[in-house]
C-alpha positions as CSV (number, residue, x, y, z in Angstrom):
1,M,136.6,-41.3,-127.0
2,R,137.7,-41.4,-123.4
3,G,135.4,-38.4,-122.6
4,G,132.4,-40.2,-124.2
5,I,133.0,-43.3,-122.1
6,I,133.2,-41.2,-118.9
7,A,129.9,-39.4,-119.9
8,L,128.3,-42.7,-120.5
9,V,129.4,-44.1,-117.2
10,V,128.0,-41.0,-115.5
11,C,124.8,-40.8,-117.4
12,V,123.6,-44.4,-117.3
13,P,123.2,-44.5,-113.5
14,L,121.5,-41.1,-113.6
15,L,119.1,-42.4,-116.3
16,L,118.4,-45.5,-114.3
17,V,117.7,-43.5,-111.2
18,A,115.5,-41.1,-113.1
19,G,113.7,-44.0,-114.8
20,G,113.2,-45.8,-111.5
21,Y,111.8,-42.6,-109.9
22,A,109.5,-42.0,-112.9
23,W,108.3,-45.7,-112.7
24,T,107.6,-45.8,-109.0
25,R,106.2,-42.2,-108.7
26,D,102.6,-42.2,-107.6
27,E,100.1,-39.4,-108.5
28,P,98.2,-37.2,-106.1
29,L,94.6,-37.9,-105.2
30,S,92.2,-36.3,-107.5
31,A,89.9,-33.5,-106.2
32,D,86.9,-35.8,-106.5
33,A,88.6,-38.7,-104.7
34,Q,89.7,-36.4,-101.9
35,T,86.2,-35.0,-101.6
36,W,84.6,-38.4,-101.4
37,L,87.1,-39.6,-98.8
38,E,86.4,-36.6,-96.7
39,Q,82.7,-37.0,-96.9
40,A,83.0,-40.7,-96.0
41,Q,84.9,-39.9,-92.8
42,V,83.2,-41.4,-89.7
43,D,82.5,-39.0,-86.9
44,E,82.9,-41.1,-83.8
45,G,80.2,-39.1,-82.0
46,Q,76.8,-40.4,-81.0
47,S,74.2,-42.4,-82.8
48,R,71.8,-44.0,-80.4
49,A,70.2,-45.9,-83.3
50,Y,73.5,-47.4,-84.4
51,V,74.4,-48.5,-80.9
52,F,70.9,-49.9,-80.3
53,L,71.0,-51.8,-83.6
54,N,74.4,-53.1,-82.7
55,G,73.0,-54.7,-79.6
56,L,69.6,-55.7,-80.9
57,D,70.2,-59.3,-80.0
58,A,71.1,-58.6,-76.4
59,D,70.0,-61.3,-73.9
60,L,67.0,-60.7,-71.6
61,E,69.4,-59.5,-68.8
62,Q,71.1,-56.8,-70.9
63,S,69.8,-53.8,-72.8
64,P,70.6,-53.3,-76.6
65,E,72.3,-50.0,-75.8
66,A,74.7,-51.7,-73.3
67,L,75.6,-54.6,-75.6
68,G,76.0,-52.3,-78.6
69,A,78.3,-49.9,-76.7
70,E,80.3,-52.9,-75.4
71,R,80.8,-54.3,-78.9
72,L,81.8,-50.9,-80.3
73,K,84.3,-50.2,-77.5
74,A,85.9,-53.7,-77.9
75,Y,86.4,-53.2,-81.7
76,R,87.7,-49.7,-81.4
77,A,90.2,-50.8,-78.7
78,W,91.4,-53.7,-80.9
79,R,91.6,-51.5,-84.0
80,S,93.7,-48.9,-82.2
81,S,96.6,-51.3,-82.2
82,H,96.0,-53.1,-85.5
83,G,96.2,-52.1,-89.1
84,P,93.4,-52.3,-91.7
85,M,94.8,-55.5,-93.1
86,D,95.1,-57.3,-89.7
87,E,92.8,-60.1,-89.0
88,G,91.9,-61.8,-85.7
89,F,89.3,-59.5,-84.1
90,A,86.8,-61.5,-82.1
91,E,83.6,-59.9,-80.7
92,P,83.0,-60.3,-77.0
93,V,81.3,-63.6,-76.3
94,V,78.0,-62.8,-74.6
95,A,74.6,-64.4,-74.2
96,T,72.1,-63.3,-76.9
97,L,68.4,-63.8,-77.8
98,A,67.7,-67.0,-79.8
99,L,67.1,-66.1,-83.4
100,P,63.5,-67.0,-84.3
101,Q,63.4,-70.2,-86.4
102,G,60.7,-72.3,-88.0
103,P,58.3,-72.4,-91.0
104,L,56.7,-69.1,-90.0
105,F,59.9,-67.3,-90.5
106,C,60.1,-67.8,-94.2
107,A,60.4,-64.9,-96.6
108,I,57.1,-63.9,-98.2
109,E,58.6,-63.7,-101.7
110,K,59.7,-67.4,-101.6
111,D,57.5,-70.0,-103.2
112,G,55.0,-71.5,-100.7
113,C,55.8,-69.1,-97.9
114,L,52.6,-67.1,-98.1
115,T,50.5,-70.2,-97.9
116,T,52.4,-71.5,-94.9
117,L,51.9,-68.2,-93.1
118,L,48.2,-67.8,-93.9
119,R,47.5,-71.3,-92.7
120,G,49.8,-71.5,-89.7
121,V,49.8,-68.1,-88.0
122,S,46.5,-68.8,-86.2
123,G,48.2,-71.4,-84.0
124,W,51.3,-69.3,-83.3
125,V,51.9,-68.2,-79.8
126,E,54.6,-65.6,-79.4
127,T,57.3,-66.4,-76.9
128,H,58.7,-63.9,-74.3
129,E,61.9,-63.6,-76.3
130,Q,60.0,-63.0,-79.5
131,R,57.9,-60.4,-78.0
132,L,61.0,-58.6,-76.7
133,L,62.6,-58.7,-80.1
134,R,59.5,-57.3,-81.8
135,E,59.3,-54.5,-79.3
136,R,63.0,-53.7,-79.8
137,Y,62.4,-53.6,-83.6
138,W,59.6,-51.1,-83.2
139,Q,61.8,-49.0,-80.8
140,F,64.6,-49.0,-83.3
141,L,62.3,-47.7,-86.1
142,H,61.5,-44.7,-84.0
143,L,65.2,-43.7,-83.5
144,D,66.0,-41.0,-86.0
145,D,69.8,-40.5,-85.6
146,Y,71.1,-43.5,-87.4
147,R,74.6,-43.3,-88.9
148,N,77.4,-45.8,-89.1
149,L,80.1,-45.3,-86.5
150,L,82.8,-47.5,-87.9
151,E,85.3,-46.8,-90.6
152,A,85.1,-49.0,-93.7
153,S,87.1,-52.2,-93.3
154,I,86.9,-55.8,-94.5
155,I,87.1,-57.0,-90.8
156,A,84.8,-54.4,-89.2
157,P,81.9,-56.2,-87.4
158,L,78.4,-55.7,-88.8
159,P,75.3,-55.1,-86.7
160,P,73.0,-58.1,-86.2
161,H,70.8,-57.4,-89.2
162,R,69.2,-60.8,-89.1
163,Y,67.5,-59.9,-85.9
164,L,66.3,-56.7,-87.5
165,V,64.7,-58.7,-90.3
166,S,63.3,-61.2,-87.8
167,G,61.8,-58.3,-85.8
168,Q,59.9,-57.2,-88.8
169,Q,58.7,-60.8,-89.4
170,L,57.5,-61.0,-85.8
171,L,55.5,-57.8,-86.3
172,T,54.1,-59.2,-89.5
173,L,53.0,-62.4,-87.8
174,Q,51.3,-60.4,-85.1
175,L,49.5,-58.2,-87.6
176,L,48.5,-61.2,-89.8
177,K,47.0,-62.9,-86.8
178,A,45.1,-59.7,-85.8
179,A,43.8,-59.3,-89.4
180,Q,42.5,-62.8,-89.4
181,E,40.7,-62.0,-86.2
182,G,38.9,-59.0,-87.8
183,E,41.2,-56.1,-86.8
184,G,41.9,-55.0,-90.4
185,E,41.7,-51.3,-89.8
186,Q,44.1,-51.4,-86.9
187,V,46.5,-53.6,-89.0
188,R,46.4,-51.1,-91.8
189,T,47.2,-48.2,-89.5
190,R,50.2,-50.1,-88.1
191,L,51.5,-51.1,-91.5
192,D,51.2,-47.5,-92.6
193,E,53.3,-46.4,-89.6
194,E,55.9,-49.1,-90.1
195,L,56.3,-48.1,-93.8
196,H,56.7,-44.5,-92.8
197,L,59.4,-45.3,-90.2
198,L,61.2,-47.8,-92.5
199,R,61.4,-45.1,-95.2
200,G,63.0,-42.7,-92.7
201,Q,65.7,-45.3,-91.9
202,L,66.2,-46.0,-95.6
203,R,67.0,-42.3,-96.1
204,R,69.6,-42.4,-93.3
205,A,71.2,-45.7,-94.3
206,D,74.9,-44.9,-95.1
207,T,76.3,-48.4,-95.8
208,L,75.4,-50.6,-98.8
209,I,74.3,-53.6,-96.7
210,A,72.0,-51.4,-94.5
211,K,70.5,-49.7,-97.5
212,M,69.7,-52.9,-99.3
213,I,68.3,-54.7,-96.2
214,L,66.0,-51.7,-95.5
215,A,64.9,-51.6,-99.1
216,R,63.9,-55.2,-98.9
217,M,62.0,-54.5,-95.7
218,V,60.1,-51.6,-97.3
219,E,59.3,-53.9,-100.2
220,R,58.0,-56.6,-97.9
221,N,55.7,-54.1,-96.1
222,M,54.1,-53.2,-99.4
223,L,53.8,-56.9,-100.4
224,W,52.0,-57.6,-97.1
225,Q,49.6,-54.7,-97.6
226,A,48.7,-56.0,-101.0
227,V,48.2,-59.6,-99.7
228,L,46.0,-58.5,-96.8
229,Y,43.9,-56.3,-99.0
230,R,43.4,-58.8,-101.7
231,K,42.5,-61.5,-99.1
232,G,39.9,-59.3,-97.7
233,L,41.7,-59.0,-94.4
234,M,42.4,-55.3,-94.5
235,P,40.8,-52.2,-96.0
236,T,42.1,-50.4,-99.0
237,P,45.8,-49.5,-98.6
238,S,46.4,-45.9,-97.6
239,S,47.9,-43.5,-100.1
240,V,51.7,-43.9,-100.1
241,P,53.8,-40.9,-101.2
242,A,56.2,-41.3,-104.1
243,F,59.7,-42.4,-103.3
244,D,62.2,-39.5,-103.4
245,G,65.8,-39.1,-104.4
246,A,67.2,-39.5,-100.8
247,E,65.5,-42.9,-100.5
248,R,66.9,-44.0,-103.9
249,S,70.3,-42.5,-103.3
250,L,73.4,-44.7,-103.2
251,L,75.7,-41.7,-102.5
252,M,76.6,-42.4,-98.9
253,P,76.7,-46.2,-99.2
254,L,79.0,-45.9,-102.2
255,Q,81.2,-43.4,-100.5
256,H,81.6,-45.9,-97.7
257,E,82.5,-48.6,-100.2
258,F,85.0,-46.3,-101.9
259,Q,86.6,-45.6,-98.6
260,G,87.0,-49.3,-98.0
261,M,88.7,-49.7,-101.4
262,A,91.0,-46.7,-100.7
263,L,92.0,-48.1,-97.4
264,L,92.8,-51.4,-99.0
265,F,95.1,-49.8,-101.6
266,E,96.9,-47.7,-99.0
267,A,97.4,-50.6,-96.6
268,L,98.7,-53.2,-99.1
269,P,102.3,-51.8,-99.3
270,K,102.4,-51.4,-95.5
271,A,101.2,-54.9,-94.6
272,E,103.6,-57.6,-93.4
273,N,104.8,-59.0,-96.7
274,S,107.7,-61.2,-97.7
275,L,110.6,-59.6,-99.5
276,G,109.3,-60.9,-102.8
277,E,105.8,-59.5,-102.1
278,W,107.2,-56.2,-101.0
279,L,109.3,-55.9,-104.1
280,M,106.3,-56.8,-106.3
281,L,104.1,-54.2,-104.6
282,R,106.8,-51.6,-104.7
283,W,107.4,-52.3,-108.4
284,G,103.8,-52.7,-109.6
285,L,101.3,-50.9,-107.3
286,R,100.6,-47.1,-107.2
287,P,98.0,-46.8,-104.4
288,Q,96.8,-43.3,-105.1
289,M,96.7,-43.8,-108.9
290,S,94.6,-46.9,-108.1
291,I,92.3,-45.0,-105.8
292,N,91.7,-42.3,-108.4
293,A,90.9,-45.0,-111.0
294,S,88.5,-46.9,-108.8
295,L,86.3,-43.8,-108.3
296,T,84.9,-44.5,-111.8
297,F,83.2,-47.6,-110.3
298,Y,81.3,-45.5,-107.7
299,Q,80.7,-41.9,-108.8
300,P,78.6,-42.4,-111.9
301,M,76.3,-44.9,-110.2
302,A,75.8,-42.6,-107.2
303,E,74.7,-39.8,-109.5
304,L,72.5,-42.1,-111.5
305,S,70.7,-43.7,-108.5
306,R,69.1,-40.4,-107.4
307,R,67.4,-39.8,-110.7
308,P,63.6,-40.5,-111.2
309,P,62.8,-43.9,-112.7
310,E,62.0,-42.7,-116.2
311,V,65.3,-40.8,-116.4
312,F,67.2,-43.6,-114.6
313,V,66.2,-46.3,-117.1
314,G,67.3,-44.3,-120.1
315,D,70.6,-43.2,-118.6
316,L,71.3,-46.7,-117.3
317,Q,71.2,-48.1,-120.8
318,Q,73.7,-45.5,-122.0
319,L,76.0,-46.0,-119.0
320,P,79.1,-47.9,-120.2
321,A,80.7,-50.6,-118.2
322,A,83.0,-49.2,-115.5
323,Q,86.2,-48.1,-117.3
324,W,89.3,-46.7,-115.7
325,Q,92.5,-45.3,-117.2
326,R,95.0,-48.2,-117.1
327,S,98.5,-47.1,-116.6
328,W,101.6,-49.1,-117.7
329,R,103.2,-47.9,-114.4
330,N,100.5,-49.6,-112.3
331,P,100.3,-53.2,-113.5
332,M,99.3,-54.7,-110.1
333,G,96.8,-51.9,-109.5
334,N,95.3,-52.7,-112.9
335,V,94.9,-56.4,-112.0
336,L,93.4,-55.6,-108.6
337,L,90.9,-53.1,-110.2
338,E,90.0,-55.7,-112.8
339,I,89.3,-58.3,-110.1
340,G,87.5,-56.0,-107.7
341,A,85.5,-54.0,-110.3
342,P,82.0,-54.0,-108.7
343,D,78.8,-53.7,-110.6
344,Y,76.4,-51.6,-108.5
345,R,73.6,-51.4,-111.2
346,R,71.6,-54.1,-109.6
347,Y,71.5,-52.3,-106.2
348,A,70.4,-49.1,-107.9
349,V,67.6,-50.9,-109.7
350,R,66.4,-52.5,-106.5
351,L,66.0,-49.1,-105.0
352,Q,64.3,-47.7,-108.1
353,D,61.9,-50.7,-108.0
354,L,60.3,-49.4,-104.8
355,E,58.4,-46.8,-106.8
356,A,57.2,-49.6,-109.1
357,Y,55.9,-51.5,-106.0
358,R,54.3,-48.4,-104.7
359,R,52.3,-47.7,-107.9
360,L,51.2,-51.3,-108.1
361,L,50.0,-51.2,-104.5
362,Q,48.1,-47.9,-105.1
363,G,46.5,-49.3,-108.2
364,L,45.2,-52.4,-106.5
365,S,42.5,-50.5,-104.7
366,Q,40.9,-49.8,-108.1
367,L,40.7,-53.4,-109.1
368,P,37.8,-55.7,-108.5
369,Q,38.5,-59.3,-107.3
370,G,39.6,-61.7,-109.9
371,A,41.9,-61.2,-112.9
372,P,42.0,-57.6,-114.2
373,S,41.0,-56.8,-117.8
374,A,43.4,-55.2,-120.3
375,E,41.6,-51.9,-119.8
376,Q,42.1,-52.0,-116.1
377,L,45.8,-52.8,-116.5
378,R,46.2,-49.7,-118.6
379,A,45.3,-47.6,-115.5
380,F,48.7,-48.6,-114.0
381,D,51.4,-46.3,-115.2
382,N,54.9,-47.9,-115.3
383,P,57.4,-45.6,-113.6
384,Y,60.2,-46.7,-115.9
385,Y,58.2,-46.5,-119.2
386,P,55.5,-43.9,-118.8
387,G,52.3,-45.0,-120.6
388,Q,53.2,-48.7,-120.5
389,P,50.6,-50.6,-118.5
390,A,51.0,-53.4,-116.0
391,H,50.7,-57.0,-117.0
392,L,50.1,-60.4,-115.5
393,N,52.9,-62.9,-115.4
394,E,52.7,-66.7,-115.7
395,Q,51.9,-66.9,-112.0
396,G,49.1,-64.5,-112.2
397,R,51.0,-61.7,-110.4
398,L,50.6,-58.0,-111.3
399,C,53.9,-56.8,-112.7
400,F,55.7,-53.9,-114.3
401,D,58.5,-54.3,-116.9
402,G,61.8,-52.7,-115.9
403,P,65.6,-52.8,-116.5
404,L,68.1,-55.6,-115.9
405,L,66.3,-58.0,-113.6
406,G,64.8,-61.0,-115.3
407,D,63.3,-63.0,-112.5
408,D,59.5,-63.2,-112.4
409,S,59.3,-62.0,-108.8
410,A,60.8,-58.6,-109.6
411,R,58.4,-55.7,-109.6
412,C,55.3,-57.9,-109.0
413,L,52.6,-58.0,-106.4
414,P,50.3,-60.9,-105.8
415,L,46.6,-60.6,-106.8
């Protein structure tokens, strides 16, 4: 009896220690997760395009390269002494160009914008600052070494993308005004060149925000080509090559997003927490187990995004909602994954839609003025559903059906 009590006294602590170790033990990173993190590593080398974009809003007295380099240096210096969960970084306060404002800087896809632009552009006079921004936009498009130079972080500063979008709008206003003055052939040539350059930047975009902004800019170029042609202000749009897998691909952007998620899970236990928070994280969070589980949000969509539209739409319907293997040893990780489970299908569809816009644009040159007949609509081949024709929506726009998006403006060009 006494021996049994002694054995129990000895074994219970050992069992508690073993149980505690088993509970708190993390798992190694999976091979796929390790590969993705390695591929997402930022090479702090050179990218003139990134530095230029980072200073696109530089004042008249400073070059974009100088301001972009200054901002990059300031952030890296701050980050060298702060953790990924730290807040408080402030960009250097500098003079910048005024962001163009006013009715002529509406988005063409918004109701009433096109009418405003067609009526108001003739009286528009470009300011010196606007001309400078337009020229910088065109210069950026010609830079072919773009890549992100900052590690993923929730506090990493973003390039001034609004100025990039405004630069395109300034170019559009200039071309619209020229088209109204009878220079349609030159306008078509310039829009062709812009589209070619934008597609190059789209292929190189390696963050989700840059990818989607550039996709919208590519879309707007094709919208404007359709408008100017149908208004008789420009000759038939030139032949546009089909969009390829690199232009559709979300691989690099999602690797960057995955890196940010991984850094968050790794940083949480190391952040400045109260004793209670530390104990909760120690008890309930397995960082590497969570990182491995989160890969299921990103990897399938990255693979799916590169497929051609007719394959993409079928595989998308069969793709289950993001699921990960929940572990009873990772309760806090499960909660964080549940809260932060992103749905990237809409982004992938937006990129796939570019091929739909391209086919609508190419088919417009075969249509006479006025509403097309059913026979003429059958000449348009839907990239998602081969053999399915285009149709007219309630607003009289030329459209293709496609996955997920239900708003009328999706996959439509004005007639």
